[in-house]
Every structure is written in structure tokens, then in C-alpha cells.
Phi, psi and omega in degrees: 000127173309143188301315186294318175298316178300319176290328179292313176293327178294312185299304180295328171295323175296322183286325180293314184288318187287315193267354184265352183090355172298327180305309180291330171295317177300315179298315177295323173299320180292325182294315189279337181273357183080012184265004181239131185279348177093354179217165178227125168256117182270139182249112170250160173235287184247151171236112194239163173281118178300341180271354183282121183291345183278354169313328179302341182277346180260139175303141181302324183285000183250008183221158178217138175290156185295330178287322172301320181293321183293317181293326182286321181293313178306312184298314178300314181302326181283324195252344189224167174265105186269119185245151167294147176301327179300318182287325177299315182300318178301312181300313186289327179292334182274353178086001180274136175293137179297151175303148180301141173082022178280127185233136175242134177259125171230157172234141175253148168093319183094039183296143181300327179291349170301321175284316184291312185249328183277320177303319178299324179289317180296317178295315181305320184256017180046039183261116186287158179207164174234135187244127175258120191261142171260105195293326181299345184262346176297136185063030183230148170263015183285152185255142166301153183298327181287338179277327177300317183289325175299313180300318182297318183289319180289322177278338181296143174284342180233071184311325181293328177294331174295315178298309177308314182307305186304311181295317183295322181286327180291319181294312181295327172290334182263005175065039178226169180269351179199159172243147183306130179087346185300310188300319179299316181292319181293325182270357187281151177279168175308139174096336179267317177250098182266199185299315181299318180297312181296320185287324175300322177295316181289337179300341182278353190264166172302146185299319181294323181294319182299320183295313186294322184293315181301313178300316180296320181290322175303313182299308183295337176265003170091021185237072183295154187301326185304329183287326184270344176288354175289348180241140177266123186263333189246158184304156175258164178290334176294319178291318180299319177295323180290324181289316175310314184291336172278359178103359175281137178256152180238151176226182183264140174239025184091177173277301197256355182070021173288149181286120191292329184283357174265350188256164173287160178311316180291324182288321180292320175301324175289320172302319184285311185295305183292323178297323181294310179306309181299313181300317181292327182283322182283326183271334190068029182224160175287135176248115187243356187248144184226148173234120185300123172307132182057014178068016188271121175208161171213183186299322182291319180294317184298321180295323176293323177298313180305308184294339178280357173100010175282157175255351179194159181210149184235145178256204186247349183213162179282162172290146180311319184288349184084354181283173172296152177295157183296339172198180186294344179269009182210049181285138182270152180230161172252121181284134182241136178207183185303320190285343188286344180230021178259114184283180183298334178266006175084004176267157178300136179234117180298321188291323180291319181301311184299311178296333182282320183285345176258000180056044181288330176249151180286346180244157180245000000 
């Protein structure tokens, strides 16, 4: 189905459901059928200036403009009970069902724009939020490997060659003539395999491989990392302290943002323990919340999180059944970005946003 037609159908379907009363019926049915956990945890990443040309470096599903974020938070403050994640965890741990309409706002990675554009909105609407920090990047101008790839793809005059370079480098590192999915990506024309495809492909690789490929791509496209280190992308400790004093809570996202299921037990343990120690030392507070990088976890990783002293952990998506996660160490979230509340005219749609956070429709 063409994207434009899909968006049109989704928008008018949302309007019909939300304003007809059917929306409330859906929520009541979910509640009484046991298919609703009683709370919603929202996952944000970046809050950006729509005029910033570097937005091209970031996946569309990872950002929301500051104006849209303001409208989303205003809607949540008016219609829902916004809780800090820590308080929701306490309620869930006590066995008490959360009050109807409970929402939690979370951010992953610790982008500097969370402070610049996100904090004023949160303070204005007295909306608590939790930010999960990858501690190695704080006070640093270093880029996440996936942002480096975004730079290379956006700035290259031949985007298809960037895709081919990723596949070739991954194949060489794995000692094979090809990697699953590589042939299709290598042969694809411009526009079919974009940033999302390249990053999803690379997430299957070892963390060190991803870093080497990303650095090589920047160099090959004439974009050495030194050029992009002039800008600080991640929060500073001073900004984090100010946000803490304004009521924002913080959790760990590991040290290096490496996917824990791709690491050895010792490496994963180091990510968990050391990031927690750094945050507690700098914040002067106990840090008990963790967010799995890329949402990736398994039974072994979950057990390591518990042993590291965390009281809860969150992933990046809801369970397929829509029910609550089996325990506090695999809480699901709903990903939020610009598109989930953007109607056909490009303006904010309350109906779309409400349907998105409740997962009323199977497509986004």
C-alpha cells in the first residue's frame, strides 16, 4: 500500500474511532478482557529543531520536533496521569494496579536536545520524565556509531555506495563472501535501502565491527569524525544536574550503548555495573532503572540486570499479546516520533496520537 494512502486511511480511521465513542469502547474491552496492562510507557529519543539540517542523520522514528513534542505533552497532561517511572515500578511491585490512564514518559540515549527543547516543555506542563544515559558519551563530542552511519549516508553523493560499503566490510570481517541480506542491499538502487535498512543490518554485527565500519564510512565519504566532534550531541553533567534538580530522573543505558545480547557475560556485567556506579557517583542518588540498548534482552541478560542491583528494566516494544510484561525487568514501551501524531495535512492530530499510544491500529 502506498505510504500516502496508508497515512490517509490511518488518519481518517483514527478520527472516526476517537470522536465516535468507539475509542472508549475499545479501551473498556481491553481492560475487562485483560489485554490492557493499565499503564503506558512512552519511548522518545530526540526532540529537534525542524530547521536543523543535521536531522537527516537520524532515523525518522527517533525524533520529534519541539513543537509537536509540546502538543503531545499538553495532550498527555490534560488526559492522563503522568508518573515518573520509579513510581510506576513501585506501584507494580506492590501488586496494586495502576490508576486508569497512567502514562510514563521516557527518553533513551541522553541527547543534548532533551535539555534544550524537551526540558522547558516538561517543566511547563509539570510532566515528569526518565532519561536513560549511555555514560561513555556524557561530556563527549563523540558520535554513536549509528549516527556516524547516518552522517555518511546523508552526506555521500552516492548513497548506494555507502550501503554496498557496509555489506562489503561486514562480509570481510565475518570471513565470508556475503552476509545474509547483503546481496539484496548491494544490488539495490538508491532510495530503496535507506538509513533504517543499513542500521538494522549492522545491528546483527559485533559492536567493534559496527564502530570500525562507521569510522571507515566517514573517512571514505570525506567526513572524518573530527569534523563532527565540533558539536556536542549528548548531555553534559551540568545539564544532567540541572535536569535532576528540575525533577527529571535518570537511569542507565549501559556505558557504550552496545547491545547486551551480543556481548559476553563479563562484558555485559561491566556495562551494567560500571554505568550504574558512574551515575550514582555523579548524581548523588541511587540509580535503580535500566533500559536495554536497542531493546535487546534475553533470560541471561535479564538475570545480569537483577544481579547488578537494578529494580526494573524496560525494553523498546510491547509484548505481542498486549499484556503486561512477565516481570519488572522486561517492561514494554510504545515508541513515539513525529509521524505517530502527524495527520495528512502535516499538523498534530489528537485522534492519531491517542490511537498510537494505545496501539489501536496494527500499522503506524
